[in-house]
C-alpha positions as CSV (number, residue, x, y, z in Angstrom):
1,X,0.0,0.0,-0.1
2,X,1.3,3.3,-1.0
3,X,0.2,6.6,0.7
4,X,0.7,10.2,0.1
5,X,-0.7,13.4,1.3
6,X,-2.7,15.9,-0.9
7,X,-2.8,19.7,-0.2
8,X,-5.8,21.5,-1.5
9,X,-7.3,25.0,-1.5
10,X,-10.6,24.8,0.6
11,X,-12.6,27.2,-1.5
12,X,-11.9,25.9,-5.1
13,X,-10.5,22.3,-4.4
14,X,-7.6,23.1,-6.6
15,X,-4.7,20.7,-5.9
16,X,-1.6,22.5,-4.6
17,X,0.7,19.6,-4.0
18,X,1.0,15.8,-3.5
19,X,3.5,15.1,-0.6
20,X,5.1,11.9,0.3
21,X,5.4,13.0,4.1
22,X,2.9,14.4,6.3
23,X,5.4,17.0,7.6
24,X,5.6,18.5,4.3
25,X,1.9,18.6,3.9
26,X,1.5,20.4,7.4
27,X,4.3,22.8,6.4
28,X,2.4,23.7,3.1
29,X,-1.0,24.2,5.1
30,X,0.8,26.4,7.7
31,X,1.6,29.0,5.1
32,X,-2.1,29.7,4.5
33,X,-4.0,27.7,7.2
34,X,-7.4,29.5,6.5
35,X,-7.5,28.6,3.0
36,X,-5.7,25.3,2.7
37,X,-6.3,21.7,3.9
38,X,-4.5,18.3,3.5
39,X,-5.9,14.7,3.4
40,X,-4.4,11.3,3.0
41,X,-4.8,9.2,0.0
42,X,-4.0,5.4,-0.2
43,X,-3.3,3.5,-3.2
44,X,-3.7,-0.3,-2.9
45,X,-1.4,-2.2,-5.3
46,X,-2.9,-4.7,-7.5
47,X,-1.6,-8.2,-7.6
48,X,1.7,-8.9,-9.2
49,X,1.9,-11.6,-11.8
50,X,5.4,-13.1,-12.5
51,X,5.9,-14.3,-16.2
52,X,8.8,-16.2,-17.2
53,X,10.1,-16.8,-20.6
54,X,11.7,-19.8,-22.1
55,X,12.5,-18.5,-25.6
56,X,15.9,-17.3,-26.8
57,X,16.4,-13.5,-26.0
58,X,18.5,-13.0,-29.1
59,X,16.8,-12.3,-32.3
60,X,17.9,-14.8,-35.0
61,X,19.1,-13.2,-38.3
62,X,16.9,-12.7,-41.3
63,X,14.0,-14.4,-39.5
64,X,10.8,-13.4,-41.4
65,X,12.8,-11.4,-44.0
66,X,13.0,-12.1,-47.5
67,X,16.5,-13.4,-48.7
68,X,18.6,-10.6,-49.9
69,X,20.4,-10.3,-53.2
70,X,24.3,-9.8,-53.0
71,X,24.8,-7.7,-56.2
72,X,22.2,-5.0,-55.4
73,X,24.9,-2.3,-54.7
74,X,27.0,-2.9,-57.9
75,X,25.6,-0.1,-60.0
76,X,26.5,2.3,-57.2
77,X,30.0,1.2,-56.9
78,X,31.2,2.6,-60.1
79,X,33.5,5.5,-59.7
80,X,34.3,8.3,-62.1
81,X,37.9,8.6,-63.3
82,X,40.2,11.1,-61.8
83,X,39.5,14.7,-62.9
84,X,36.2,13.8,-64.9
85,X,33.8,15.0,-62.1
86,X,32.2,18.5,-61.9
87,X,32.8,20.4,-58.7
88,X,29.8,21.3,-56.6
89,X,29.8,24.9,-55.3
90,X,27.6,25.7,-52.3
């Protein structure tokens, strides 16, 4: 169970702060005791379910992907001869 304290304005109900300690909530209320109040909020944690995995944690290569072709980059590997390219001015 987790509990924390909520400091609110009395007239509007606007939340000023959520405090983990009651002393902090009391301090915030003491700044303006006529217009502020604090209340405790408890959160009940739900059940925790542990799940164990027996599968391999590494991804096998190319699983579910089509087989690639080795020569796909051949057209892009051709180079221009020295001095044949045009300069690019930015």
